[in-house]
N, C-alpha and C positions, 0 to 999 in steps of 0.2 A: 167645848173646853179642851185645852191642850193636855194630852196624855203625858204622863211621866215616862222616863226611859224604861222603868220596870214594867209599866203597863203595856208599853209597845212591845217589849220583849215577850211578854205573855201572849200577845196577839199574833206574833209571827216574827220573822227576821227583821232586824233593824239595819238599815243601810247607813253606813258612815263614810262620808266623803272626806278623804284627806288628800295630801299631795300638793298643798298650796306652795310649799317651799320651792319645788322644781317648777311648778306652773308659773309662779310669779317671776322666777328667774328667766324662764322662757319668754314671758311677756315683756321683759325688760325692766322690771321694777324691784329687783333684788339681786344682790351680789353673790355669785357663787364663791364658795370658799369660807368666808365668815358666816354666811347664811343667817344673818340677823334680820328679823322681820320689821325693819324700819318703815316699811310700806304703810304700816298702820298710822304713822304720823306724816310721812312724806307724800303719800299718794292714797289717801283714804278711799277715793272713788274707785281706784283700781282694785283695792282689796274688797270693797263691797261688791263689785262686779264679779270677782272670783268667787266669793261666798255664794252669790246668787246663782252663778253657773253650776256649781256643784249641788246646790239645793235643788235647782230645777232639773238636774240630771238624776235625782232620786234620793239624795241624802236626807235622812230624817233629822239630821243635826247640822247646825252651823257651828263648826269648831272654831273658837276664837284663835286667831293666828298669833299665839304667843310661844310657839315652839322656838327654843333658843333665845327667848326674851327674858332670860334670867340674869342675875347680877353679874355672874362671871363673864358671860358673853358681852354684856354691855360694858364691862370693865375693859375687856380686850380691845374693843373698838373705841374706847375713850368717851363713851356717852352714857355713863352710869346715871347721870341726872335725868335721863329720859326713860328710865326703867318703869316707873309707876305710870306716867302718862301713856306710854306705849301699851302697857298691859291693859289699862282701863279703856283706852280707845279701841283696841282690838275687840274687846268684849262688847262695847257699846255699838260698834258697827255691826257685829254679828247679831245683836238683838234687833237692830233696825231691819236687817235683811230677813231674819226669821219670821217677822210679822207679815212679810209680803207673801208668804206661802198661801196660795189660793184655796187650799182644801183644809189644812190644819197647820197652825203655827208650828214651825220647826222648833226642835229643842236647841238650846244654846249650851255648849260645853266650854268650860275653862280648860286650859291646857298647861301641864307641866311636863318636863321631859328630862332625859339624861343630861347631867351637868358637865360631864367630862372632867370633873375634878375629884369625883369620888375615888377614894383609895381605901381598900379594905384593911390596910395595915396602918392607916393614919387616922386616929380618932378625931383629930382637929378637922380633917376634911369632911368627916361625917356630920360634924356640928355645922360646918359651913353650908353643906348641902341642905340640912334640915332648916337652917335659917332662910335660905333662898326659897325653898318650897313654902315655908310658913308665910312669908310675905306675899307670895303670888296667890296662894290659896285664900288668904285673907281678902285680897282685892277681889278675887272671884266671888267670895261670899258677899262682900259689900255690893258688888254689881249684880248679884242675884242670878247666877248661872243655874242651870237645871242639874248639871252634874259636872264632874271634872274628869278629864281624860289624862291619865298619867301614862306616858308612852316611851317606847324605844329605850327601855332600861336593859343594859347588858350586864349589870350587877344585880343579883337578887336583893341584896341588903339595901341598895339604893331604892329599889321599888317598894320595899317594906317601909322605908322612911317616908316616901311619897304617900303611900296609903295611910300611914299614921297621921300625917299632917292634914290630909283630906278629911279623915274621920274626925279630927280635932274640931273641924268646923261643921261637922254633921252634914256632909254633902255626899251623895252617891258617887262611887268611884268605878271607873273603868281603868284597869291596869294591863298594859300590853308590853311584852318583852321583845327586845331586838336580839336575835341570836346570830352571833358572828360565825366565822368560818371554821372554828374548831368544834362546832356543834355542841357547845356547853357554855353556860354563862361563866363570866370571867372569875367569879368567886366559887366555882366548883359545882354549883347546882345544875341539874338538868332543867330544861325549861318546863317540863311537866311537873317536876317537884316544886319548882318555884310557883307555878300557877296554882297548884293544889294548896300550898301554904297561904298564898294571897287570898284565895277563895275562902279558906277556913277563917282567915282574919277578917273577912267581911267585904271584900271587893265584890261589887255587883256583877261585873264582867271581868274575866281574865283571858289572856291569850297572847297573840303575837302580832307585831306590826313591823314594817320596814325591813331593810337589809336583804330579804329573801323574796324571790319570785314564787309564784304558785307551786312550781314543781319541787322546790326545796323547802318550802314552808309546810305544805300539806302533810307530810309524814309526821311532823311534830304536832300539828293540830289534831291529828288522830290520837296521838299519845295523850295530849292534854284533855281531849274529850273523854278518854277512858278514865282519867284520874279525877276529873272535876264534875261534881254533881250540878253545879249552877250553870250560869251562862258563859259561853266561850266566844271570843272574838278572833277574827282572822283578817288582817289587812296587809296583803303582800304588795311588793312593788311589781310593776308590770313588765319586768325584764326577764329574759330567758336565762335564769341562773341554772347551774348544773351541779351534779354531785361533785365534780372536780372543782368548780367555782361556785359555791353555794350562796355567795352574797354578791352584791353589785360593786363592792369595793375593788375587786380585782378581776372583773370580767374582761376577757380578751376580745378583740375584734380583728380577726384575721383578714378581713376584707378592706381594712383602712388603707387608703392610698396616699396618706400624708404622714408626716412625722408629728405626732401629738406633742403639744407643748407641756403637757402634764405627764406625771409618772404612769397614770392609768387612764382608762376610759372614764372612770368616775371623776368628777360628776358631769362633765360637759360634753362627753363624746359617746354617750350611751345610746344615742338615737337609733343606730342600726340594730340594736339588741332588744327592741321592744317585742313583747307579745302583741298579737292583734286582738281586737275586742272580742272576737269569737272564742279564742283560746281562754281569755279571761272569764267569759261567760260560762264556759265549760267547767272551769275551776269553781266558780261560784255555785254551780249546781252540785258539784261533788262536796263542797264545804257544807252546803245546806243539808245535803243528804246524811252527813255524819253528825249533824246536830250543832254546827257552828251557827250561833244566833245573831251575832253582831258582825256584819259582813261589809267589807269595803276594800279600798285600795289606798296605797300610800305613795311615796315619792315617785314622780314620773307619770302618775295617772292623769288623764284628761277627763273632762266631763263626759265625753262620748264613751269612754271606757267604763266609767262608773255607771252610766245609763245602761249599758249592756249587761253589767253585773246585776243591777237592780231588776231588770226585766227577766233575767235568767232565773231569778227566784220568785217570780210572779208579781213583781211590783210595777204598776203603771206609773211612770213619772210625769211630772209637769211637761217635760219636753219629749215625751214619747211620740208626740205628733211629728217630731222631726227624725224619728228612727229610720234607718235605711229602707227604701222601697224602690227597687229598680224597674218597676212596672212600666214607667214612662221613658226610660233611658233610650236614647236613639240607637244605641248599638245592642244593648243587652235586655231591653224591655220586651214585654209581651202584649202591649196595647195594640189592638187591631188597626189603629190608625197610623202606626209607625211605618216608615218606608222600608220595603223589603230589601232594596239594594243596600241599605245601611245594615239591616239585621244580618244579611248574608255575609257581610264584610267583617263580622265581629272577631273571627279568628285570625284575621289578617291585620287588624288595626294596630 
């Protein structure tokens, strides 16, 4: 029998694979800039394979790819009529893949996110946001998701609205915040204050996702863990953010040899700024050690990176059989049948 999210959290860390947005752009099925997940309708097989790759890399959940699939985004690209079919198909595809897990059927999560129209000084915008969340959560309920992931909120009040609408449908909620470069949410709350309030209001998991790499997210995860009695989530991006540049929106690349067509390296020139999988695994161990229960990676993450994170906290994944093993490598291996003249050349290769 498939365990619920809460049951899995009680048994140990839950691995949550995110990052579809950048991964599907990298694979050629999504447009950077608008970042609307039309792939759920245009290329369902590509989306299913991406779901499958993250699940087999260790994700306990197949997160329906409806990030940015809200009414405002669909309005901007002139395809508002596709809103409901896109949302429903993303969830249905996730459910198909979740059943493929060879050990235990994966959880399926609905997804709502920052709307980019929330304005704390505009009551009308708040009602618009509530209406957008309400219809998406309703579809999630009708499609029978296991829980809903509300993510990347940089306004506390918008996150509260999301939680209220999820609770209206009596569905477990994971709520994670996106902390921008001023190190405070845009309506004045600290991220730890926000998470404490959200947990008190009934969110099953609270924490942070996106915008920040491990080095600039971890200090805030520590603060959240100190404030929150319940479950805490951490899903950083896999980029080398710094104290001077704490998010990926304005990360510089001093080694770039061309003139970038965009104002910043975000979103299509971040490649040289990646953490490697071993650095991400070290972060996962630290996060696990301080009591982060819901662990994953966000935009930019590859399945191999997620697998390293999962293995670092003791999870053997479906695809752990493909984890690196240099034993047979012609230059760097140790197998006794390898050629000495090649092994001795390793430092000159």
